[in-house]
C-alpha positions in Angstrom: 0.0 0.0 0.0 1.4 3.4 -1.0 2.2 5.8 1.9 -0.3 8.4 0.6 -3.2 5.8 0.9 -2.1 4.8 4.4 -2.0 8.5 5.4 -5.5 9.1 4.0 -6.9 6.0 5.8 -5.3 7.2 9.1 -6.8 10.6 8.7 -10.3 9.8 7.4 -10.9 6.2 8.3 -11.1 2.9 6.2 -14.7 3.5 5.1 -13.8 6.9 3.5 -11.0 5.5 1.3 -11.6 2.9 -1.4 -8.6 1.3 -2.8 -7.5 -1.9 -4.6 -10.3 -4.0 -6.1 -13.0 -1.7 -4.5 -12.2 1.1 -6.9 -13.1 -1.0 -10.0 -16.6 -1.7 -8.6 -17.5 1.9 -9.6 -18.5 2.9 -13.1 -16.2 5.4 -14.8 -19.0 7.9 -15.5 -22.7 8.2 -16.6 -21.5 7.7 -20.2 -19.0 5.0 -19.6 -19.9 1.8 -17.6 -16.3 0.5 -17.6 -14.6 0.1 -14.2 -13.1 3.2 -12.6 -9.4 3.5 -12.7 -7.7 5.3 -9.8 -5.1 4.8 -7.1 -7.9 5.4 -4.6 -11.3 7.0 -4.1 -11.6 9.3 -1.1 -15.2 10.1 0.1 -15.1 13.0 2.6 -18.2 14.1 4.6 -17.1 17.7 5.5 -15.0 20.6 4.2 -12.6 19.8 7.0 -12.1 16.2 5.7 -11.6 17.5 2.1 -8.9 19.9 3.6 -7.2 17.0 5.3 -7.3 14.9 2.2 -5.8 17.6 0.0 -3.1 18.5 2.6 -2.0 14.9 2.6 -2.0 14.6 -1.2 -0.1 17.9 -1.4 2.5 16.6 1.0 2.9 13.4 -1.0 2.9 15.2 -4.4 -0.2 13.2 -5.3 -2.4 14.3 -8.2 -6.2 14.5 -7.4 -9.3 14.4 -9.6 -12.6 15.7 -8.3 -15.8 13.9 -9.0 -19.5 14.9 -8.6 -22.4 13.3 -10.4 -20.2 12.0 -13.2 -22.5 13.4 -15.9 -19.9 15.5 -17.6 -19.3 15.1 -21.3 -15.7 16.1 -21.8 -13.8 13.5 -19.6 -12.9 16.1 -17.0 -13.5 13.8 -14.1 -12.1 10.6 -15.6 -9.1 9.5 -13.5 -6.0 7.5 -14.3 -4.4 4.7 -12.2 -2.0 7.2 -10.8 -4.6 9.7 -9.6 -6.6 9.9 -6.4 -10.3 10.6 -6.8 -12.0 12.9 -4.3 -15.7 12.2 -4.6 -18.2 14.6 -2.9 -21.0 12.1 -3.0 -21.4 12.0 0.8 -21.4 15.8 1.1 -25.1 15.9 0.2 -26.8 18.0 2.9 -29.1 21.0 2.2 -28.0 23.0 5.2 -30.6 25.8 5.1 -33.1 27.6 3.0 -34.0 31.2 3.5 -37.2 32.1 1.5 -37.1 35.7 2.7 -33.5 36.4 1.7 -33.9 34.2 -1.3 -31.0 31.9 -0.7 -30.1 28.3 0.1 -26.8 26.9 1.6 -25.9 23.4 0.3 -23.0 21.0 0.2 -21.4 20.4 -3.1 -22.7 16.8 -3.5 -26.4 17.8 -3.4 -28.1 16.9 -6.7 -29.7 19.6 -8.7 -33.1 17.9 -8.5 -32.9 17.6 -4.7 -32.2 21.3 -4.4 -35.0 22.1 -6.8 -37.5 20.0 -4.8 -36.4 21.4 -1.5 -36.8 25.0 -2.8 -40.3 24.2 -4.0 -41.3 23.1 -0.5 -40.7 26.7 0.5 -42.5 28.2 -2.6 -39.1 29.0 -4.1 -37.4 28.3 -7.4 -33.8 27.3 -7.9 -33.6 28.5 -11.5 -30.8 26.3 -13.0 -32.3 23.3 -14.8 -30.7 20.6 -16.9 -31.8 17.3 -18.3 -29.3 15.6 -16.0 -30.9 17.1 -12.9 -31.4 13.8 -11.1 -27.7 13.0 -11.2 -25.6 16.1 -11.6 -24.5 17.9 -8.5 -24.3 21.5 -7.4 -20.5 21.3 -7.0 -20.2 20.0 -10.6 -22.6 22.7 -11.8 -20.3 25.3 -10.2 -17.1 23.8 -11.5 -18.4 23.8 -15.1 -20.6 26.9 -14.9 -23.5 24.9 -16.1 -26.2 26.3 -18.4 -29.3 24.4 -19.3 -32.8 25.4 -20.4 -33.4 28.5 -18.4 -30.3 30.5 -19.2 -32.2 33.0 -21.4 -34.2 34.2 -18.3 -32.0 33.4 -15.3 -28.4 33.1 -16.6 -25.7 30.5 -16.2 -24.8 28.9 -12.9 -22.5 31.8 -12.2 -25.6 34.0 -11.9 -27.1 31.7 -9.3 -24.2 31.9 -6.8 -24.0 34.3 -3.9 -21.1 32.6 -2.1 -19.1 29.4 -1.9 -16.4 27.6 0.1 -13.6 25.8 -1.6 -10.4 23.9 -0.6 -7.2 24.8 -2.4 -4.5 22.4 -3.5 -2.5 22.5 -0.2 -5.6 22.1 2.0 -6.2 25.7 2.7 -9.9 26.5 3.0 -11.2 29.6 1.2 -14.6 30.6 2.6 -16.6 33.2 0.8 -20.1 32.2 2.0 -21.9 35.4 1.3 -25.7 35.4 1.6 -26.1 38.8 0.0 -26.2 39.8 -3.6 -23.9 42.8 -3.1 -20.4 42.6 -1.7 -17.9 44.8 -3.3 -15.3 44.5 -0.5 -12.2 43.8 -2.7 -11.8 40.9 -5.1 -14.7 38.5 -5.5 -12.7 35.3 -5.3 -15.6 32.9 -5.7 -15.5 33.7 -9.5 -12.1 32.1 -9.7 -13.7 28.8 -8.8 -16.8 29.0 -11.1 -16.2 27.4 -14.5 -12.6 26.4 -13.8 -13.4 22.7 -13.7 -11.7 21.9 -10.4 -8.3 23.0 -11.5 -7.9 25.8 -8.9 -9.7 24.2 -5.9 -12.5 21.9 -4.8 -15.8 23.5 -4.1 -17.4 22.0 -1.0 -20.3 24.3 0.0 -22.4 26.9 -2.0 -24.8 29.7 -1.2 -27.2 29.9 -4.1 -29.9 32.4 -5.1 -33.6 31.4 -5.0 -36.5 33.1 -6.8 -40.2 33.2 -6.0 -41.9 30.1 -7.4 -44.0 31.0 -10.5 -47.7 30.4 -10.3 -48.4 29.7 -13.9 -46.6 27.5 -16.5 -47.6 27.4 -20.1 -45.9 25.2 -22.6 -46.2 24.5 -26.4 -44.5 22.5 -29.0 -44.6 24.2 -32.4 -43.6 23.2 -35.9 -41.9 25.7 -38.3 -40.7 25.6 -41.9 -37.5 27.8 -41.7 -34.9 29.0 -39.3 -36.0 32.5 -40.1 -39.4 31.6 -38.6 -37.6 30.1 -35.6 -35.9 33.5 -34.9 -39.0 35.5 -35.6 -41.0 33.4 -33.1 -38.3 33.9 -30.6 -38.3 37.7 -31.1 -42.1 37.8 -30.9 -42.3 35.7 -27.7 -39.5 37.5 -25.9 -41.3 40.8 -26.6 -44.9 39.9 -26.0 -44.4 37.6 -23.0 -42.6 40.5 -21.2 -39.8 38.6 -19.6 -41.7 35.4 -18.6 -40.3 33.2 -21.4 -38.1 30.8 -19.6 -37.3 28.1 -22.2 -37.0 28.1 -25.9 -35.7 24.8 -27.2 -35.2 24.2 -30.9 -35.0 20.8 -32.6 -33.9 20.4 -36.2 -35.8 17.7 -38.0 -32.8 15.4 -37.6 -33.3 15.4 -33.9 -37.1 15.3 -33.8 -37.3 12.5 -36.3 -34.7 10.4 -34.4 -36.4 11.1 -31.0 -39.8 10.0 -32.3 -38.8 7.0 -34.4 -40.2 3.6 -33.6 -39.2 2.6 -30.1 -38.8 6.3 -29.1 -41.3 8.9 -28.0 -44.8 9.4 -29.5 -45.0 12.3 -31.9 -47.7 14.8 -31.1 -47.1 16.6 -34.4 -46.2 15.5 -37.9 -42.6 14.4 -38.3 -41.9 16.1 -41.6 -41.3 19.7 -40.5 -37.8 21.2 -40.7 -37.9 22.7 -37.2 -39.7 22.2 -33.9 -39.7 24.6 -31.0 -40.5 23.7 -27.4 -41.3 26.9 -25.5 -42.3 27.6 -22.0 -43.4 30.7 -20.1 -43.8 31.1 -16.3 -45.7 33.9 -14.7 -47.9 35.0 -11.8 -51.5 34.8 -13.0 -52.7 31.3 -14.1 -55.8 32.4 -16.1 -54.5 35.5 -17.7 -51.2 34.0 -18.6 -52.8 30.9 -20.1 -55.1 33.1 -22.2 -52.3 35.4 -23.3 -50.1 32.5 -24.2 -52.7 30.9 -26.4 -53.5 34.1 -28.1 -49.9 34.6 -29.0 -49.7 31.1 -30.5 -52.9 31.7 -32.5 -51.4 34.9 -33.9 -48.3 33.1 -34.9 -50.3 30.5 -36.6 -52.4 33.1 -38.5 -49.3 34.9 -39.6 -47.6 31.7 -40.8 -44.7 32.0 -38.4 -45.6 28.5 -37.1 -47.6 25.9 -39.1 -48.8 23.7 -36.3 -48.7 23.5 -32.6 -49.8 21.5 -29.6 -50.5 22.8 -26.0 -50.4 20.2 -23.2 -53.6 20.0 -21.2 -52.1 18.2 -18.1 -48.8 17.8 -16.3 -48.4 14.4 -17.8 -48.8 15.8 -21.3 -46.3 18.6 -20.5 -43.9 16.0 -19.2 -44.3 14.0 -22.5 -43.3 17.0 -24.5 -40.2 17.6 -22.4 -39.3 13.9 -22.7 -38.9 14.4 -26.4 -36.3 17.1 -25.9 -34.5 15.7 -22.8 -34.6 11.9 -23.0 -32.5 11.0 -26.0 -30.8 7.8 -24.9 -32.8 5.7 -27.4 -31.2 7.5 -30.4 -27.7 7.0 -28.9 -28.1 3.3 -28.1 -25.9 0.9 -30.1 -24.4 3.7 -32.2 -21.0 5.4 -32.1 -21.8 9.0 -31.2 -19.7 12.1 -30.8 -21.3 14.7 -28.6 -20.8 18.5 -29.2 -21.8 21.6 -27.3 -20.9 24.9 -29.1 -22.1 28.5 -29.1 -22.3 31.1 -31.8 -24.3 34.2 -32.7 -27.9 33.2 -33.5 -27.8 35.0 -36.9 -25.1 32.6 -38.0 -26.6 29.4 -36.6 -28.5 28.2 -39.7 -25.6 28.5 -42.0 -23.2 27.0 -39.5 -25.5 24.0 -38.9 -25.8 23.3 -42.6 -22.0 23.7 -43.1 -21.4 21.1 -40.4 -23.9 18.7 -41.9 -22.4 18.9 -45.3 -18.9 18.3 -43.9 -20.1 15.2 -42.0 -21.9 13.6 -44.9 -19.0 14.3 -47.2 -16.8 12.3 -44.9 -19.4 9.6 -44.0 -22.3 9.6 -46.5 -24.5 7.5 -44.2 -23.9 9.5 -41.1 -26.5 11.1 -38.9 -25.9 14.7 -38.0 -28.4 15.4 -35.2 -28.8 19.1 -34.2 -30.7 20.8 -31.4 -30.2 23.3 -28.6 -31.2 26.2 -26.4 -30.7 28.6 -29.3 -31.9 31.7 -27.5 -28.6 31.9 -25.7 -26.6 30.9 -28.8 -26.1 27.3 -27.7 -26.2 24.5 -30.2 -25.8 20.7 -29.4 -24.8 18.1 -32.0 -24.8 14.3 -32.0 -22.5 13.1 -34.8 -23.2 9.4 -35.6 -20.7 8.3 -38.4 -22.5 4.9 -39.0 -19.1 3.8 -40.3 -16.1 1.7 -39.2 -14.0 4.7 -40.1 -15.2 6.6 -37.0 -12.4 9.1 -36.7 -13.2 11.4 -33.7 -10.6 14.0 -34.9 -12.2 14.2 -38.3 -15.6 14.8 -36.7 -14.1 17.4 -34.4 -12.6 19.3 -37.4 -16.0 19.2 -39.2 -17.7 20.7 -36.2 -15.1 23.2 -34.9 -13.5 24.6 -38.0 -16.6 26.5 -39.2 -16.8 28.2 -35.8 -13.7 30.3 -36.6 -15.6 32.2 -39.3 -18.6 33.2 -37.0 -16.9 33.9 -33.7 -18.2 30.9 -31.9 -16.9 28.8 -29.0 -16.1 25.1 -28.8 -17.8 24.9 -25.5 -21.0 26.6 -24.5 -21.6 24.9 -21.2 -19.9 21.5 -20.9 -16.4 22.8 -20.4 -13.1 21.7 -21.9 -11.9 18.8 -19.7 -9.6 16.4 -21.5 -11.6 16.0 -24.7 -11.5 19.6 -26.0 -8.0 20.7 -24.9 -6.6 20.7 -28.4 -9.4 23.1 -29.5 -9.2 25.6 -26.7 -7.1 28.0 -28.9 -10.1 28.1 -31.3 -12.1 30.0 -28.6 -9.4 31.7 -26.5 -6.4 33.8 -27.5 -2.8 33.0 -26.6 -2.9 35.8 -24.0 -6.0 34.4 -22.4 -4.7 30.9 -22.2 -1.4 32.1 -20.7 -3.3 34.1 -18.1 -5.2 30.9 -17.2 -1.9 29.1 -16.8 -0.6 31.9 -14.6 -3.5 31.5 -12.2 -3.0 27.8 -12.1 0.7 28.1 -11.3 -0.1 30.7 -8.5 -2.9 28.6 -6.9 -1.7 25.1 -7.6 2.1 25.4 -8.1 2.6 21.6 -7.9 -0.2 21.0 -10.6 -2.0 18.5 -8.5 -5.7 19.5 -8.9 -7.3 18.0 -12.1 -3.9 18.1 -13.8 -4.0 18.1 -17.6 -7.7 19.3 -17.7 -8.6 22.4 -19.7 -4.9 23.0 -20.7 -1.4 21.6 -20.0 1.3 23.4 -18.1 
């Protein structure tokens, strides 16, 4: 047994440190069921125990990888046999909820869904929402600056955070647990933890913002014949719903057709339309909001902006519509799939999406290029399925990322860089920006022990 493992067991106890064959009993991630590889898995219960673990690892020059809900898509939390995993799965307490002040204090291992449900019990809304809500954790959301379906109204995870506590590479605890929106007393250090993918510290506790729980919720699935109609409907709804539009999800026919094929979800509309929009507005007056929402859809139908639409009449019907957009496992099953998450100006999105599709089918004529996304915040997702033995991931990457250069886009809208996108970071950040990132890393983690090799290399 290595000395670092012995020291971790002495400090935290045998039950908190998995090593040997017990490590391989865990799956690598949500996307990869193969056995975990790591020197050990440490499962602390408190910030103090995280601090002890990192102090020991720092003393032994031991690299550490942080894990949350393991739903990340860029291999940022996948460890090697020479790395120790610090898993925050046991730090899952919701410590307090303050409906008056509009905040909640939670440990980093709390799942997004658990926080959402706890907030609702106090007639509050935690505004971040992702399809992986049942598995992803608040600490992971902070580390990746998660986005999701409500960004257009409430902003990214960064906008939901009032304060946080984190442990630095040498075990030092940095506590900035503000419960107020305004604190201009010097540098706001919490922002150096948000979106840095665990490379500067391990987030252990977070104070998040809560909002009043909306009383009304109106949803529709609409079919459209052009991307121009998609953007026109977005403009109309943002204007006429007066800030209550909370979700605007666009599905190209490639996505909708795959989601509703036999064995998938029932299709409430014809499957032949070029575009489908799932939109949702949340307000304060159930009857007036519902009437106004329906009137706006009728006007869009009459003007030809949309050609067909369905409005759910129950929560089960609303859930069925969202299942089409969020539950896509069936279209991935049994196929080699490369997942992408990019952002770019809305005005360039239709041309970009078509350019990528043409590049993919030129390389693999039988490929599926499945496109969908949040759109209103400039975020497009793609599933590339080569349907070929010549499934070259790098060739797919080039087809997706190269056209971004011409439109000022980013190779990562919300998933982060991790290991998978390191080679493409320079497509979205200048040499000066990347070198400043490295400078921060050297200052805060001079031994390069926290998530080493993620985002960039030193």
